[in-house]
TIPALUM-22425 format. One line per 10 residues: number of its first residue (from 1); their letters; for each residue x, y, z of C-alpha. Coordinates in nm, 3 decimals. Example, Ala and Ser with C-alpha at 12.3 -4.5 7.8 and 13.67 -1.06 7.14 Angstrom:
2
1> as> 1.230,-0.450,0.780 | 1.367,-0.106,0.714
This chain:
329
1> mgdvslvsrf> 8.457,8.607,9.766 | 8.662,8.594,9.480 | 8.360,8.543,9.211 | 8.136,8.821,9.300 | 8.211,9.148,9.189 | 8.362,9.392,9.418 | 8.091,9.657,9.435 | 7.835,9.363,9.481 | 7.993,9.333,9.848 | 7.841,9.694,9.942
11> dalladldgv> 7.516,9.888,9.952 | 7.610,10.173,9.795 | 7.929,10.389,9.622 | 8.036,10.692,9.761 | 8.207,10.844,9.454 | 8.450,11.134,9.425 | 8.439,11.346,9.075 | 8.741,11.510,8.968 | 8.991,11.228,8.840 | 8.711,10.951,8.916
21> vyagphaipg> 8.433,11.033,8.727 | 8.569,11.323,8.528 | 8.875,11.473,8.415 | 8.848,11.869,8.319 | 8.520,11.906,8.126 | 8.503,11.506,7.996 | 8.402,11.190,8.143 | 8.663,10.917,8.233 | 8.625,10.652,7.954 | 8.363,10.401,8.077
31> avdalkqlsg> 8.324,10.547,8.414 | 7.962,10.678,8.294 | 7.865,10.320,8.240 | 8.018,10.176,8.532 | 7.786,10.423,8.717 | 7.456,10.348,8.540 | 7.519,9.979,8.625 | 7.456,10.044,9.004 | 7.099,10.106,9.011 | 7.015,9.747,8.829
41> lgiglgyvtn> 7.244,9.593,9.076 | 7.028,9.794,9.368 | 7.317,10.000,9.497 | 7.305,10.331,9.614 | 7.520,10.632,9.473 | 7.622,10.925,9.613 | 7.858,11.204,9.484 | 8.102,11.332,9.764 | 8.267,11.676,9.662 | 8.502,11.918,9.873
51> nasrspaeva> 8.376,12.204,9.630 | 8.166,12.432,9.812 | 8.120,12.710,9.548 | 7.854,12.498,9.333 | 7.527,12.417,9.450 | 7.458,12.027,9.436 | 7.213,12.103,9.158 | 7.507,12.279,8.960 | 7.727,11.969,9.014 | 7.456,11.737,8.915
61> ghlrelgapa> 7.357,11.919,8.624 | 7.715,11.883,8.468 | 7.732,11.517,8.561 | 7.401,11.469,8.359 | 7.536,11.654,8.075 | 7.816,11.403,8.098 | 7.557,11.116,8.074 | 7.604,10.983,8.420 | 7.325,10.922,8.645 | 7.263,11.202,8.909
71> ednqvvsssq> 6.958,11.333,9.089 | 7.057,11.647,9.283 | 6.998,11.473,9.616 | 7.274,11.239,9.507 | 7.543,11.497,9.500 | 7.677,11.591,9.878 | 7.916,11.860,9.916 | 8.137,11.998,10.205 | 7.870,12.284,10.203 | 7.608,12.017,10.319
81> aaadllasll> 7.819,11.830,10.553 | 7.922,12.185,10.729 | 7.522,12.239,10.745 | 7.466,11.925,10.915 | 7.774,11.928,11.149 | 7.651,12.281,11.298 | 7.262,12.119,11.313 | 7.413,11.890,11.503 | 7.614,12.128,11.752 | 7.335,12.397,11.757
91> ptgsrvlitg> 6.990,12.453,11.855 | 6.760,12.521,11.581 | 6.695,12.873,11.479 | 7.088,12.942,11.613 | 7.246,13.228,11.393 | 7.553,13.146,11.195 | 7.790,13.411,11.024 | 7.824,13.300,10.664 | 8.200,13.328,10.564 | 8.113,13.223,10.179
101> ssalasevel> 7.896,13.163,9.887 | 7.483,13.203,9.872 | 7.507,12.816,9.807 | 7.662,12.793,10.159 | 7.392,13.023,10.304 | 7.135,12.799,10.174 | 7.260,12.480,10.298 | 7.283,12.647,10.630 | 6.940,12.765,10.614 | 6.816,12.415,10.484
111> vglvpvgsqd> 6.900,12.256,10.827 | 6.696,12.510,11.038 | 6.991,12.758,11.113 | 6.982,13.145,11.043 | 7.242,13.266,10.799 | 7.391,13.634,10.914 | 7.650,13.878,10.735 | 7.787,14.034,11.029 | 7.917,14.024,11.384 | 7.632,14.279,11.498
121> eepvavvqgf> 7.375,14.003,11.449 | 7.531,13.822,11.728 | 7.621,13.492,11.560 | 7.708,13.217,11.759 | 7.894,13.029,11.497 | 8.108,13.096,11.189 | 8.082,12.849,10.910 | 8.366,12.927,10.614 | 8.363,12.791,10.276 | 8.502,12.910,9.923
131> spsigwkdla> 8.361,13.184,9.743 | 8.571,13.400,9.452 | 8.439,13.721,9.608 | 8.549,13.661,9.967 | 8.763,13.964,10.057 | 8.975,14.113,10.338 | 8.641,14.248,10.516 | 8.479,13.909,10.523 | 8.779,13.719,10.652 | 8.828,14.020,10.946
141> eaayvvsaga> 8.449,13.970,11.009 | 8.507,13.591,11.074 | 8.820,13.670,11.313 | 8.596,13.895,11.524 | 8.350,13.616,11.576 | 8.597,13.334,11.605 | 8.784,13.554,11.855 | 8.478,13.611,12.058 | 8.457,13.214,12.124 | 8.195,13.124,11.880
151> lwvatntdms> 8.197,12.790,11.691 | 8.379,12.771,11.374 | 8.319,12.530,11.109 | 8.514,12.508,10.772 | 8.389,12.334,10.466 | 8.692,12.203,10.375 | 9.069,12.302,10.399 | 9.215,12.228,10.061 | 9.502,12.458,9.984 | 9.459,12.496,9.624
161> ipqargiapg> 9.195,12.458,9.358 | 9.292,12.414,9.000 | 9.161,12.668,8.756 | 9.176,12.694,8.379 | 9.452,12.940,8.407 | 9.641,12.716,8.653 | 9.660,12.649,9.050 | 9.475,12.901,9.277 | 9.422,12.948,9.645 | 9.193,12.716,9.771
171> ngtlvaavaa> 8.970,12.779,10.099 | 9.234,12.627,10.330 | 9.445,12.949,10.223 | 9.145,13.173,10.374 | 9.076,12.959,10.685 | 9.471,12.973,10.735 | 9.460,13.335,10.765 | 9.165,13.312,10.992 | 9.339,13.070,11.197 | 9.660,13.281,11.191
181> atkqqpkvag> 9.478,13.592,11.315 | 9.279,13.430,11.608 | 9.486,13.126,11.720 | 9.194,12.907,11.680 | 9.155,12.574,11.436 | 8.803,12.520,11.270 | 8.611,12.184,11.280 | 8.662,12.078,10.919 | 8.328,11.913,10.757 | 8.506,11.806,10.422
191> kpeaplfhsa> 8.723,11.528,10.329 | 8.995,11.423,10.453 | 8.747,11.462,10.778 | 8.469,11.212,10.845 | 8.170,11.416,10.844 | 8.132,11.453,10.456 | 8.122,11.062,10.431 | 7.892,11.021,10.719 | 7.647,11.267,10.569 | 7.642,11.119,10.243
201> akrlgaerpl> 7.614,10.746,10.368 | 7.318,10.906,10.594 | 7.147,11.064,10.282 | 7.149,10.717,10.094 | 7.056,10.530,10.430 | 7.378,10.313,10.337 | 7.526,10.075,10.618 | 7.810,9.929,10.434 | 7.911,10.185,10.163 | 8.256,10.167,9.943
211> vvgdrldtdi> 8.425,10.482,9.888 | 8.583,10.524,9.559 | 8.859,10.817,9.508 | 9.176,10.917,9.308 | 9.355,11.069,9.607 | 9.515,10.899,9.913 | 9.534,11.228,10.120 | 9.140,11.342,10.057 | 8.911,11.020,9.935 | 9.098,10.748,10.068
221> lggnnagfat> 9.212,10.901,10.420 | 8.867,11.066,10.467 | 8.673,10.717,10.374 | 8.931,10.547,10.624 | 8.860,10.798,10.890 | 8.492,10.747,10.850 | 8.532,10.387,10.905 | 8.431,10.285,10.535 | 8.577,10.048,10.277 | 8.799,10.217,10.036
231> vavltgvdtr> 8.868,10.149,9.689 | 9.170,10.366,9.507 | 9.115,10.407,9.129 | 9.427,10.477,8.891 | 9.255,10.727,8.671 | 9.338,11.075,8.874 | 9.617,11.182,9.081 | 9.798,10.868,9.277 | 9.975,10.609,9.107 | 10.047,10.256,9.172
241> esilaarsae> 10.359,10.347,9.317 | 10.238,10.659,9.513 | 9.982,10.393,9.670 | 10.245,10.153,9.762 | 10.437,10.388,9.953 | 10.117,10.531,10.142 | 10.132,10.592,10.485 | 9.925,10.373,10.715 | 9.621,10.603,10.755 | 9.615,10.666,10.356
251> rpdyiiedla> 9.619,10.296,10.271 | 9.298,10.164,10.060 | 9.135,9.865,10.123 | 9.112,9.792,9.741 | 9.282,9.908,9.403 | 9.135,9.918,9.060 | 9.233,10.055,8.712 | 8.933,10.243,8.653 | 8.541,10.235,8.761 | 8.484,9.917,8.526
261> glhqpypdvt> 8.683,9.731,8.799 | 8.398,9.785,9.037 | 8.190,9.518,8.828 | 8.477,9.288,8.810 | 8.565,8.996,9.067 | 8.844,9.126,9.300 | 9.117,8.860,9.337 | 9.157,8.737,9.720 | 9.513,8.814,9.890 | 9.640,8.527,10.047
271> hddgtyacgq> 9.967,8.494,10.257 | 10.171,8.201,10.356 | 10.479,8.251,10.571 | 10.559,8.585,10.464 | 10.481,8.539,10.077 | 10.161,8.734,9.970 | 9.966,8.596,9.652 | 9.724,8.755,9.443 | 9.605,8.599,9.135 | 9.924,8.482,8.966
281> atarvangav> 10.142,8.707,9.106 | 10.358,8.682,9.495 | 10.564,8.957,9.659 | 10.763,8.907,9.985 | 10.965,9.174,10.189 | 11.341,9.088,10.257 | 11.592,9.346,10.378 | 11.380,9.653,10.309 | 11.288,9.558,9.958 | 11.004,9.385,9.769
291> giiggkdnld> 11.046,9.106,9.562 | 10.787,9.051,9.319 | 10.738,8.772,9.093 | 10.472,8.885,8.846 | 10.412,9.144,8.550 | 10.484,9.504,8.607 | 10.201,9.573,8.425 | 9.978,9.365,8.611 | 9.781,9.519,8.874 | 9.762,9.193,9.084
301> swraacaaww> 10.144,9.234,9.119 | 10.116,9.579,9.300 | 9.822,9.435,9.514 | 10.054,9.174,9.625 | 10.317,9.392,9.671 | 10.123,9.631,9.885 | 9.968,9.360,10.113 | 10.358,9.261,10.178 | 10.491,9.612,10.214 | 10.175,9.701,10.460
311> aatpdassaq> 10.220,9.399,10.680 | 10.593,9.500,10.705 | 10.536,9.860,10.781 | 10.201,9.851,10.983 | 10.228,10.194,11.144 | 10.397,10.382,10.849 | 10.335,10.762,10.986 | 10.472,10.884,10.653 | 10.500,10.773,10.288 | 10.771,10.555,10.224
321> apklvwmdh> 10.860,10.391,9.908 | 11.038,10.049,9.942 | 11.291,9.920,9.664 | 11.125,9.683,9.409 | 11.305,9.379,9.281 | 11.074,9.233,8.993 | 11.188,8.854,8.939 | 11.075,8.637,8.647 | 10.856,8.348,8.718
């Protein structure tokens, strides 16, 4: 398998956005070209985002401005996943209290449910997503309905959202307020839960999607939870070091420098008697340390180290960084 490109082993790519396609307002170098190549290979492309305050059309418009291929229907948000989840659990025409944006209400309407604004309208469910205009009264309304026993779905539980002026409270903080008041917990549609990835794969008709992301705790954990193959890209939050240290549930199947790596052959990792080899690099675990023969700046060294360390710690419930011993060839 070493000679075909990594992405050609799959029928679709499910891509995270921030830290993968763009960083702030600008595209990450090479990302747009890598995404454009997919259609020529007959590989589907979907974008998955936890952002529930922008509509998929707005997100797609932003991607097109950057030159990336993006039809409105290629963007799947946690709002859409929440609506799909509600539709799978409720009869058509059921009333749902919207605690969130008009974009969220539209998605709920599209799946045949009826968005309402208060407890008086007798909703059987609550869907909670981020909106900058949410106030105490909205959270109180949600709490009344949740306390009365309604189904409760959250688009996502991100605790923070990056804004121009710094880090601000995310939807997770607002969900936590309702949870604290009601002693209930919502079903979550967005990353790192599986529904968002399943919704995206279903929209593309994909059976073997590859999930690409820069964050272990959302993208990789979510893709793993969905039962899909995962690839970590080093253009965003997580690093070689944090990936090596990852707990079992957040370990990716593949590691690449950037999206261009999707179109390169992915080297096989082999092992023999405890020594793991990738390309020219080898790694083995001894006394809780990982000994690596290979260059520090060569990704194959890290791929071999991950294979060795992960095999030695198959059930890591928390992140654990091994001591690294770099040896000359």
